[in-house]
TORRO-510572 format. One record per residue: residue in three letters; z, y, x of N, C-alpha, C in turn. Coordinates in Angstrom, 2 decimals. Layout:
# TORRO-510572
+------+---------+---------+---------+---------+---------+---------+---------+---------+---------+
! type !     n_w !     n_v !     n_u !    ca_w !    ca_v !    ca_u !     c_w !     c_v !     c_u !
+------+---------+---------+---------+---------+---------+---------+---------+---------+---------+
!  ALA !       Z !       Y !       X !       Z !       Y !       X !       Z !       Y !       X !
...
+------+---------+---------+---------+---------+---------+---------+---------+---------+---------+
//
This chain:
# TORRO-510572
+------+---------+---------+---------+---------+---------+---------+---------+---------+---------+
! type !     n_w !     n_v !     n_u !    ca_w !    ca_v !    ca_u !     c_w !     c_v !     c_u !
+------+---------+---------+---------+---------+---------+---------+---------+---------+---------+
!  MET !    7.73 !   14.31 !    2.43 !    6.94 !   14.37 !    3.56 !    8.03 !   15.26 !    4.55 !
!  LEU !    7.99 !   14.86 !    5.78 !    8.86 !   15.37 !    6.79 !    8.22 !   16.63 !    7.34 !
!  GLY !    9.09 !   17.64 !    7.51 !    8.61 !   18.96 !    7.97 !    8.51 !   18.96 !    9.54 !
!  GLY !    9.43 !   18.68 !   10.38 !    9.31 !   18.76 !   11.75 !   10.55 !   18.18 !   12.36 !
!  VAL !   10.66 !   18.51 !   13.69 !   11.73 !   17.83 !   14.42 !   13.13 !   18.42 !   13.97 !
!  SER !   13.19 !   19.63 !   13.46 !   14.45 !   20.12 !   12.85 !   15.01 !   19.29 !   11.78 !
!  GLU !   14.15 !   18.62 !   11.15 !   14.70 !   17.70 !    9.98 !   15.29 !   16.39 !   10.57 !
!  LEU !   14.83 !   16.06 !   11.81 !   15.32 !   14.80 !   12.35 !   16.83 !   14.92 !   12.56 !
!  ARG !   17.32 !   16.07 !   12.67 !   18.63 !   16.14 !   13.03 !   19.38 !   16.44 !   11.77 !
!  ARG !   20.48 !   15.59 !   11.46 !   21.38 !   15.91 !   10.44 !   22.60 !   16.87 !   11.07 !
!  GLU !   23.36 !   17.29 !   10.12 !   24.40 !   18.14 !   10.68 !   25.31 !   17.21 !   11.55 !
!  PRO !   25.51 !   17.55 !   12.80 !   26.36 !   16.74 !   13.56 !   27.77 !   16.68 !   13.21 !
!  SER !   28.24 !   17.70 !   12.28 !   29.52 !   17.65 !   11.64 !   29.75 !   16.72 !   10.82 !
!  ASP !   28.63 !   16.09 !   10.13 !   28.62 !   15.08 !    9.17 !   29.35 !   13.79 !    9.73 !
!  LEU !   28.92 !   13.21 !   10.92 !   29.33 !   12.20 !   11.57 !   30.72 !   12.61 !   12.17 !
!  ALA !   30.96 !   13.73 !   12.74 !   32.21 !   14.15 !   13.20 !   33.23 !   14.31 !   12.25 !
!  HIS !   33.03 !   14.67 !   10.93 !   33.97 !   14.73 !    9.98 !   34.25 !   13.33 !    9.52 !
!  GLU !   33.22 !   12.37 !    9.54 !   33.56 !   11.01 !    9.11 !   34.47 !   10.40 !   10.23 !
!  LEU !   34.21 !   10.69 !   11.44 !   35.05 !    9.98 !   12.53 !   36.51 !   10.57 !   12.34 !
!  GLU !   36.56 !   11.90 !   12.03 !   37.99 !   12.44 !   11.89 !   38.67 !   11.79 !   10.78 !
!  ALA !   37.96 !   11.52 !    9.61 !   38.50 !   10.83 !    8.53 !   38.94 !    9.41 !    9.07 !
!  VAL !   38.16 !    8.72 !    9.66 !   38.55 !    7.35 !    9.98 !   39.77 !    7.26 !   10.93 !
!  ILE !   39.72 !    8.35 !   11.78 !   40.94 !    8.47 !   12.74 !   42.27 !    8.66 !   11.78 !
!  HIS !   42.13 !    9.59 !   10.89 !   43.33 !    9.83 !   10.08 !   43.62 !    8.79 !    9.17 !
!  ALA !   42.63 !    8.08 !    8.66 !   42.91 !    6.93 !    7.83 !   43.49 !    5.88 !    8.65 !
!  ARG !   43.11 !    5.70 !    9.89 !   43.69 !    4.68 !   10.72 !   45.13 !    4.88 !   10.95 !
!  GLU !   45.62 !    6.17 !   11.12 !   46.94 !    6.49 !   11.32 !   47.71 !    6.23 !   10.08 !
!  GLU !   47.13 !    6.35 !    8.93 !   47.87 !    6.11 !    7.67 !   48.00 !    4.57 !    7.38 !
!  VAL !   46.97 !    3.88 !    7.52 !   46.99 !    2.59 !    6.97 !   47.51 !    1.56 !    8.12 !
!  GLY !   47.45 !    1.94 !    9.23 !   48.16 !    1.16 !   10.39 !   47.18 !    0.26 !   10.91 !
!  PRO !   47.59 !   -0.63 !   11.87 !   46.69 !   -1.48 !   12.65 !   46.05 !   -2.60 !   11.83 !
!  SER !   46.59 !   -2.94 !   10.54 !   46.15 !   -4.07 !    9.77 !   44.77 !   -3.85 !    9.31 !
!  LEU !   44.34 !   -2.65 !    8.95 !   43.16 !   -2.39 !    8.44 !   42.19 !   -1.57 !    9.37 !
!  GLU !   42.67 !   -1.41 !   10.69 !   41.88 !   -0.73 !   11.68 !   40.52 !   -1.37 !   11.85 !
!  PRO !   40.49 !   -2.69 !   12.00 !   39.08 !   -3.29 !   12.18 !   38.02 !   -3.08 !   11.13 !
!  GLN !   38.48 !   -2.93 !    9.86 !   37.57 !   -2.72 !    8.73 !   37.14 !   -1.37 !    8.90 !
!  LEU !   38.12 !   -0.28 !    9.11 !   37.65 !    1.16 !    9.27 !   36.67 !    1.28 !   10.43 !
!  VAL !   37.05 !    0.84 !   11.53 !   36.03 !    0.90 !   12.73 !   34.74 !    0.22 !   12.35 !
!  GLU !   34.72 !   -0.89 !   11.73 !   33.49 !   -1.52 !   11.45 !   32.62 !   -0.69 !   10.38 !
!  ARG !   33.29 !    0.01 !    9.42 !   32.58 !    0.57 !    8.57 !   31.96 !    1.79 !    9.23 !
!  PHE !   32.68 !    2.49 !   10.11 !   32.20 !    3.68 !   10.74 !   31.04 !    3.31 !   11.68 !
!  VAL !   31.09 !    2.12 !   12.38 !   30.01 !    1.69 !   13.29 !   28.84 !    1.42 !   12.39 !
!  ASP !   28.98 !    0.81 !   11.23 !   27.75 !    0.46 !   10.44 !   27.17 !    1.84 !   10.00 !
!  ARG !   28.01 !    2.79 !    9.68 !   27.34 !    4.08 !    9.29 !   26.73 !    4.80 !   10.43 !
!  LEU !   27.16 !    4.64 !   11.66 !   26.66 !    5.19 !   12.81 !   25.28 !    4.50 !   13.10 !
!  GLU !   25.32 !    3.20 !   13.00 !   24.00 !    2.41 !   13.16 !   22.96 !    2.78 !   12.03 !
!  ALA !   23.40 !    3.10 !   10.91 !   22.45 !    3.41 !    9.84 !   21.85 !    4.75 !   10.11 !
!  GLU !   22.68 !    5.72 !   10.63 !   22.17 !    7.09 !   11.00 !   21.16 !    7.01 !   12.10 !
!  ILE !   21.50 !    6.08 !   13.11 !   20.64 !    6.00 !   14.28 !   19.30 !    5.34 !   13.78 !
!  ASP !   19.32 !    4.39 !   13.02 !   18.25 !    3.75 !   12.38 !   17.35 !    4.87 !   11.65 !
!  ARG !   17.89 !    5.66 !   10.89 !   17.20 !    6.60 !   10.12 !   16.48 !    7.61 !   10.98 !
!  ARG !   17.30 !    8.07 !   12.07 !   16.70 !    8.97 !   12.98 !   15.32 !    8.42 !   13.68 !
!  VAL !   15.58 !    7.06 !   14.03 !   14.51 !    6.47 !   14.79 !   13.28 !    6.22 !   13.87 !
!  ASP !   13.47 !    5.89 !   12.56 !   12.44 !    5.76 !   11.59 !   11.78 !    7.18 !   11.33 !
!  GLN !   12.48 !    8.16 !   11.39 !   11.88 !    9.49 !   11.21 !   11.05 !    9.79 !   12.42 !
!  ARG !   11.49 !    9.48 !   13.54 !   10.68 !    9.91 !   14.76 !    9.47 !    9.11 !   15.00 !
!  MET !    9.54 !    7.76 !   14.51 !    8.44 !    6.90 !   14.51 !    7.30 !    7.52 !   13.47 !
!  ALA !    7.83 !    7.82 !   12.33 !    6.87 !    8.48 !   11.26 !    6.22 !    9.65 !   11.80 !
!  LEU !    6.93 !   10.57 !   12.44 !    6.42 !   11.76 !   13.08 !    5.26 !   11.42 !   14.12 !
!  GLN !    5.61 !   10.37 !   14.85 !    4.62 !   10.02 !   15.93 !    3.34 !    9.42 !   15.41 !
!  ARG !    3.43 !    8.62 !   14.18 !    2.36 !    8.03 !   13.62 !    1.59 !    9.09 !   13.10 !
!  ARG !    2.04 !   10.15 !   12.47 !    1.37 !   11.17 !   11.85 !    0.61 !   12.20 !   12.82 !
!  GLN !    1.04 !   12.19 !   14.12 !    0.50 !   13.08 !   15.06 !   -0.89 !   12.53 !   15.51 !
!  PRO !   -1.92 !   13.26 !   15.34 !   -3.15 !   12.77 !   15.87 !   -3.35 !   12.40 !   17.24 !
!  THR !   -3.94 !   11.27 !   17.46 !   -4.07 !   10.98 !   18.91 !   -5.36 !   11.74 !   19.45 !
!  SER !   -5.25 !   12.06 !   20.66 !   -6.39 !   12.92 !   21.12 !   -7.36 !   11.93 !   21.80 !
!  ARG !   -8.43 !   11.71 !   21.21 !   -9.44 !   10.84 !   21.69 !  -10.71 !   11.79 !   22.11 !
!  SER !  -11.25 !   11.43 !   23.09 !  -12.33 !   12.23 !   23.71 !  -13.62 !   11.51 !   23.17 !
!  ILE !  -14.65 !   12.55 !   23.02 !  -15.98 !   11.80 !   22.71 !  -16.79 !   11.62 !   23.98 !
!  THR !  -16.33 !   12.13 !   25.02 !  -17.07 !   12.11 !   26.18 !  -17.46 !   10.66 !   26.74 !
!  PRO !  -16.36 !    9.80 !   26.65 !  -16.70 !    8.39 !   27.17 !  -17.76 !    7.74 !   26.27 !
!  MET !  -17.71 !    8.03 !   25.03 !  -18.62 !    7.46 !   24.01 !  -20.14 !    8.01 !   24.24 !
!  VAL !  -20.18 !    9.35 !   24.52 !  -21.56 !    9.79 !   24.85 !  -21.98 !    9.33 !   26.03 !
!  LEU !  -21.18 !    9.25 !   27.11 !  -21.87 !    8.68 !   28.45 !  -22.13 !    7.29 !   28.22 !
!  GLY !  -21.23 !    6.46 !   27.63 !  -21.56 !    5.15 !   27.36 !  -22.87 !    4.93 !   26.41 !
!  SER !  -23.19 !    5.77 !   25.60 !  -24.31 !    5.72 !   24.84 !  -25.56 !    5.98 !   25.67 !
!  LEU !  -25.44 !    6.97 !   26.49 !  -26.60 !    7.40 !   27.43 !  -26.92 !    6.30 !   28.37 !
!  GLY !  -25.71 !    5.64 !   28.99 !  -25.96 !    4.56 !   29.91 !  -26.58 !    3.38 !   29.25 !
!  ILE !  -26.23 !    3.07 !   27.94 !  -26.94 !    1.95 !   27.44 !  -28.36 !    2.29 !   26.86 !
!  ALA !  -28.51 !    3.52 !   26.41 !  -29.82 !    4.06 !   25.88 !  -30.94 !    3.87 !   26.90 !
!  ILE !  -30.76 !    4.05 !   28.13 !  -31.79 !    4.03 !   29.05 !  -32.45 !    2.56 !   29.22 !
!  PRO !  -31.58 !    1.55 !   29.38 !  -32.23 !    0.25 !   29.35 !  -32.67 !   -0.21 !   28.07 !
!  LEU !  -32.04 !    0.19 !   26.95 !  -32.53 !   -0.24 !   25.63 !  -33.96 !    0.37 !   25.32 !
!  MET !  -34.05 !    1.72 !   25.69 !  -35.42 !    2.31 !   25.46 !  -36.49 !    1.63 !   26.37 !
!  GLY !  -36.17 !    1.32 !   27.53 !  -37.15 !    0.64 !   28.29 !  -37.52 !   -0.71 !   27.84 !
!  VAL !  -36.56 !   -1.58 !   27.43 !  -36.95 !   -2.76 !   26.70 !  -37.70 !   -2.59 !   25.35 !
!  ALA !  -37.20 !   -1.61 !   24.59 !  -37.81 !   -1.29 !   23.24 !  -39.17 !   -0.68 !   23.42 !
!  GLY !  -39.37 !    0.06 !   24.38 !  -40.73 !    0.75 !   24.61 !  -41.71 !   -0.28 !   25.19 !
!  GLY !  -41.28 !   -1.29 !   26.02 !  -42.12 !   -2.29 !   26.65 !  -42.49 !   -3.32 !   25.44 !
!  THR !  -41.62 !   -3.60 !   24.55 !  -41.97 !   -4.74 !   23.60 !  -42.49 !   -4.09 !   22.28 !
!  ALA !  -41.91 !   -3.03 !   21.74 !  -42.32 !   -2.47 !   20.53 !  -43.01 !   -1.17 !   20.60 !
!  GLY !  -43.09 !   -0.61 !   21.80 !  -43.82 !    0.69 !   21.84 !  -43.04 !    1.90 !   21.38 !
!  ALA !  -43.63 !    2.84 !   20.79 !  -43.01 !    4.11 !   20.39 !  -42.03 !    3.74 !   19.16 !
!  ALA !  -42.44 !    2.80 !   18.32 !  -41.56 !    2.45 !   17.20 !  -40.05 !    1.96 !   17.69 !
!  GLY !  -40.22 !    1.13 !   18.80 !  -39.02 !    0.65 !   19.36 !  -38.10 !    1.66 !   20.03 !
!  ILE !  -38.75 !    2.69 !   20.61 !  -37.92 !    3.77 !   21.18 !  -37.36 !    4.70 !   20.16 !
!  ILE !  -37.97 !    4.80 !   19.10 !  -37.57 !    5.68 !   17.94 !  -36.39 !    4.97 !   17.26 !
!  ALA !  -36.39 !    3.63 !   17.21 !  -35.43 !    2.88 !   16.65 !  -34.12 !    2.82 !   17.45 !
!  VAL !  -34.34 !    2.78 !   18.68 !  -33.02 !    2.81 !   19.60 !  -32.55 !    4.21 !   19.48 !
!  CYS !  -33.34 !    5.34 !   19.57 !  -32.71 !    6.67 !   19.51 !  -32.02 !    6.83 !   18.10 !
!  ILE !  -32.50 !    6.45 !   17.02 !  -31.80 !    6.54 !   15.70 !  -30.58 !    5.91 !   15.74 !
!  ALA !  -30.66 !    4.57 !   16.31 !  -29.33 !    3.78 !   16.35 !  -28.27 !    4.54 !   17.16 !
!  ILE !  -28.69 !    5.02 !   18.35 !  -27.79 !    5.80 !   19.10 !  -27.13 !    6.98 !   18.51 !
!  VAL !  -28.03 !    7.60 !   17.88 !  -27.65 !    8.98 !   17.11 !  -26.63 !    8.56 !   15.98 !
!  LEU !  -26.89 !    7.53 !   15.26 !  -25.90 !    7.11 !   14.25 !  -24.66 !    6.61 !   14.75 !
!  VAL !  -24.58 !    5.87 !   15.82 !  -23.43 !    5.24 !   16.47 !  -22.49 !    6.43 !   16.86 !
!  ASN !  -23.12 !    7.53 !   17.58 !  -22.32 !    8.74 !   18.02 !  -21.91 !    9.56 !   16.91 !
!  PHE !  -22.74 !    9.73 !   15.74 !  -22.37 !   10.35 !   14.60 !  -21.13 !    9.78 !   13.96 !
!  PHE !  -21.07 !    8.53 !   13.78 !  -20.01 !    7.75 !   13.07 !  -18.75 !    7.91 !   13.86 !
!  TRP !  -18.96 !    7.81 !   15.24 !  -17.86 !    7.86 !   16.26 !  -17.20 !    9.33 !   16.09 !
!  ALA !  -18.10 !   10.33 !   15.89 !  -17.52 !   11.74 !   15.76 !  -16.81 !   12.02 !   14.49 !
!  VAL !  -17.31 !   11.25 !   13.45 !  -16.61 !   11.43 !   12.15 !  -15.28 !   10.88 !   12.24 !
!  THR !  -15.07 !    9.70 !   12.88 !  -13.89 !    9.02 !   12.75 !  -12.84 !    9.85 !   13.72 !
!  LEU !  -13.28 !   10.59 !   14.61 !  -12.34 !   11.42 !   15.34 !  -11.70 !   12.43 !   14.60 !
!  ARG !  -12.36 !   12.96 !   13.59 !  -11.88 !   14.13 !   12.72 !  -10.66 !   13.55 !   11.72 !
!  ARG !  -10.83 !   12.37 !   11.52 !   -9.71 !   11.68 !   10.61 !   -8.35 !   11.64 !   10.99 !
+------+---------+---------+---------+---------+---------+---------+---------+---------+---------+
//
């Protein structure tokens, strides 16, 4: 499990030391092996960038999104008024009770999913 943003950063000296080693190796081996040294360092640098991006993406996935219950409640009230009118006109008190129970259940399950 990742702790926090501080774990996203590796020691900058790791890559700096590796770059210094590549530069010294380049001086020792000459221009014939320079492309392989540079390619290997670039591959290492790309892997480090990918690792950091993956860690940041994992942190963003774990952070809870802030969803508000207000739109759901207002939407439920907006739909409840005409539904109660129709249910009361066709089924009477039993219809109104059924609509109220349904709206309470929808809001309850919405609130439960907010806490996950």
